[in-house]
C-alpha positions, 0 to 999 in steps of 0.5 A: 199856204203850207210849206213842207219843211220835212215830209216824213216817211209817208205823209199824204193828203186824205179826206173821206175818199171817192166812193162810187167809182169801183165799177170803173176800177177806182177804189174809195181810198181816203183816210185809213181811220175816217173817224179820226180825220172827221174828229180832227176836222171838227176840232179845227172848225172844218166841215168833216169832209175837208182834206187834211194830212195823214202822217205815217210813223216818222212825223213831219214839219210844216210852216204856215204862211197865215194864221191857222187853227190845227188839230191832230188825232190818231197815234200819240206823238210829241207836238211842238209849235215854233212861234218864232225862231227859238220860241218853242211851245208844246202842243197835244194830239186831240187838242185844237191849237191856234198858230200865228202866221209863220209858225212852224208845227213839228210832229215827232215820230209816233210813240205808239201806233202808226198814223196821225191825222192833221186838220188845218182850218180851211182844209187842204185845197189841192185840186179834187180828182173824181170828187176827192182830194185823197191820195191813192197810192195804188192808182196814183190818183190825187196829189203825190205823197208830200216831199220836202219843199212842197207847198199846199194851198189852204181853203177858206175857214168854215168857222172857229176851232171847237171850244174844247180843251181836249178830245178823247181819241181812239187808243192804240191797241197792243193786239187786234181781234177782228170780226170776219165774215165768210168770203165768196171763195171760202169753198176754195179752202179746206175745212181745217183752213177755215177753222185755223183762220179763227184759231191762229194768231198772226202778226202784221208784216213789215210789207204792209201799207195803205193797200193792205195789211200782210199777215205772217203766220199759219198758212191756209190750205187750199182745197181747189188748185189753180187760180180763178179769173179776177173778180171784185174786191171790197174793203176788208177782203181777206185774200189768200196768195199762193203762200197761204198767208192772208192779206187784209185789204185797206183803203187803197186796195185794187177793185179786182183780184185773182186770188181767192177771198176767204173772208171779209173783215167787218171793220179794218179801222184798227189796222191803220195803227197796227205796227209790224209785229202786232198780233192779229186774231180773227173771230166769226161775227156770231162769237 
């Protein structure tokens, strides 16, 4: 078992998500940076699709009731292992750690970026829903976000931790430049709006979450008034609400929406680490 001593602001169980259910209104969900969680699992000796924890901004504290190997990837944070009361030893993001039964792992708030992924040998063995253990914060599928006092079951270890001293993890950028392709409703916007999307600098809004990254900045002007019936949405869809500010959909996005989609971002992974105020610019795939 994992005993949750301090859950932090938003710590959720995540794996590689539940693809293939969009036709029933269920998004993929899963880790916002799937590659980061896969790396953590490899370091901990797990299969790549094992469930781990996605820790948001403020860190967490966990006690393990059996000896485990753990690994963290993603946002840099100070890591301390309490082997026994008063016996504190430092750890590292990107390095597998072997912990004895009863040890406490304390992950401090992220020094940069937003999210850190934790893999534990054996994986988090909560009951799967539609083939995945991922927490979907929009639909409510999967286990709820962690709370202080929760206990999480662990599976059987698949193998020993990786024989490495340190793994290189993706750096946290100060600014994001996202490649965007035309969306299904780009004709609902003026030519000036399409040009502005790839010229203006936006900033990530504090209202962002696992559903989507809201951007503050220049409003995009519509050429077609009114609204359209709800239609399908995909990961990375750039939807434009009535205020004209774009919203980039992330892992827990809805599968349909009624606001026009001006474009689709090729890879939204970098937005997993975008703190409020981070600068975001767009460019076409041909540039």
